[in-house]
C-alpha positions as a printed Julia matrix, in Angstrom:
152×3 Matrix{Float64}:
  14.49    4.23   24.02
  13.07    6.11   21.16
  15.56    7.44   18.62
  15.09    8.47   15.15
  18.19    7.15   13.29
  19.35    7.3     9.61
  18.56    3.52    9.4
  14.97    4.27   10.43
  14.65    7.17    8.26
  15.72    4.85    5.17
  13.07    2.29    6.25
  10.37    4.85    6.49
  11.14    6.41    3.13
  11.15    3.05    1.47
   7.78    2.55    3.14
   6.51    5.92    1.84
   7.54    4.79   -1.65
   5.56    1.55   -1.17
   2.57    3.42    0.01
   2.78    5.92   -2.98
   3.19    2.76   -5.37
   0.01    1.28   -3.92
  -1.91    4.46   -4.32
  -0.92    4.62   -8.01
  -1.54    0.88   -8.44
  -5.09    0.99   -6.92
  -5.98    4.11   -8.98
  -4.84    2.31  -12.15
  -6.62   -0.89  -11.16
  -9.91    1.16  -10.67
  -9.73    2.23  -14.38
  -9.21   -1.4   -15.6
 -12.42   -2.95  -14.18
 -16.03   -2.77  -15.27
 -17.19   -4.18  -11.91
 -18.58   -1.29  -10.09
 -18.1    -2.42   -6.64
 -14.49   -3.47   -7.45
 -13.82   -0.09   -8.92
 -15.12    1.69   -5.9
 -13.1    -0.5    -3.72
  -9.91    0.28   -5.63
 -10.66    3.99   -5.62
 -11.2     3.8    -1.82
  -7.77    1.99   -1.43
  -6.11    4.65   -3.46
  -7.49    7.46   -1.37
  -6.39    5.53    1.69
  -2.88    5.2     0.48
  -2.82    8.92   -0.24
  -3.89    9.61    3.36
  -1.29    7.17    4.77
   1.3     9.03    2.72
   0.42   12.36    4.11
   0.1    11.15    7.64
   3.53    9.45    7.49
   5.16   12.38    5.78
   3.72   14.75    8.55
   5.25   12.48   11.33
   8.55   12.22    9.45
   8.72   15.9     8.9
   8.64   16.54   12.62
  12.09   15.06   12.45
  13.07   17.57    9.67
  13.69   14.85    7.03
  12.56   15.57    3.64
  12.41   13.31    0.46
  10.71   12.87   -2.8
   8.25   10.07   -2.92
   7.35    9.64   -6.66
   7.35    5.85   -6.24
   9.8     3.2    -6.43
  11.32    1.23   -9.51
   9.7    -2.04   -8.02
   6.41   -0.23   -7.82
   6.62    0.97  -11.32
   7.39   -2.6   -12.42
   4.5    -3.92  -10.44
   2.12   -1.43  -12.06
   3.51   -2.18  -15.56
   2.92   -5.92  -14.75
  -0.8    -5.04  -13.78
  -1.08   -3.22  -17.18
   0.07   -6.11  -19.07
  -2.21   -8.56  -17.13
  -5.09   -6.22  -17.73
  -4.3    -6.33  -21.51
  -3.9   -10.13  -21.93
  -5.65  -11.74  -19.09
  -9.06  -13.33  -19.73
 -10.11  -12.54  -16.14
  -8.87   -9.11  -15.43
 -10.68   -8.62  -12.17
  -9.29  -11.81  -10.73
  -5.79  -10.9   -11.77
  -6.03   -7.53  -10.25
  -7.36   -8.88   -6.96
  -4.5   -11.27   -6.99
  -2.14   -8.42   -7.45
  -3.89   -6.4    -4.79
  -3.47   -9.22   -2.28
   0.03   -9.7    -3.05
   0.79   -5.98   -2.72
  -1.09   -5.83    0.55
   0.87   -8.61    2.01
   4.21   -7.08    1.05
   3.18   -3.81    2.56
   2.19   -5.56    5.76
   5.7    -7.16    5.93
   7.28   -3.72    5.55
   5.06   -2.35    8.34
   5.89   -5.23   10.62
   9.67   -4.73    9.91
   9.46   -1.17   11.0
   7.19   -1.88   13.95
   9.78   -4.36   15.21
  12.29   -1.54   15.69
  12.94   -1.02   19.34
  13.88    2.7    19.06
  10.86    3.62   17.0
   9.38    6.95   18.28
   5.77    6.68   19.82
   4.39    9.11   17.26
   5.51    7.09   14.35
   4.49    3.79   16.08
   0.95    5.14   16.5
   0.58    6.1    12.9
   2.04    2.8    11.59
  -0.17    0.72   13.79
  -3.19    2.64   12.65
  -2.26    2.06    8.99
  -1.38   -1.53    9.71
  -4.9    -2.28   11.15
  -6.59   -0.73    8.11
  -4.37   -2.73    5.66
  -5.24   -6.05    7.55
  -8.99   -5.17    7.33
  -8.64   -4.2     3.65
  -6.71   -7.46    3.07
  -9.54   -9.42    4.83
 -12.09   -7.61    2.56
 -10.3    -8.1    -0.7
  -9.86  -11.8     0.02
 -13.57  -12.06    0.48
 -14.13  -10.22   -2.81
 -11.81  -12.91   -4.45
 -13.8   -15.66   -2.84
 -17.08  -14.1    -4.06
 -15.54  -13.9    -7.62
 -14.53  -17.52   -7.57
 -18.01  -18.71   -6.26
 -19.92  -16.63   -8.87
């Protein structure tokens, strides 16, 4: 049975914050690398997260729920940590790749938690499954990038 509850609304709003945090984090990471391919990858992921946010917002808004998604405190701390690593790390690209992988894994956990909801409306489920597939593909690609960097 499909049902949009306050509990589901809270989970989706938390997910929107995570998505927005990822957008900001990838954008920031793209400015901290000299590696052209890596920069383009981070820029692409930032744009992807922006699209995710818009798509999920559109679906949620059909349920007349509105919220401000400026990013979470945890996300701000994660971006600050990436800034610190960028300043003091001897291998900035490797550190940013590690952080990107960690962030993607956490985001997948959030998606899986919501997708396990029995009452999740079909429209929201379809959007989340589409996003999840792109995140999984991106995680696979970023792991390959990390492997290439380690073998270089």
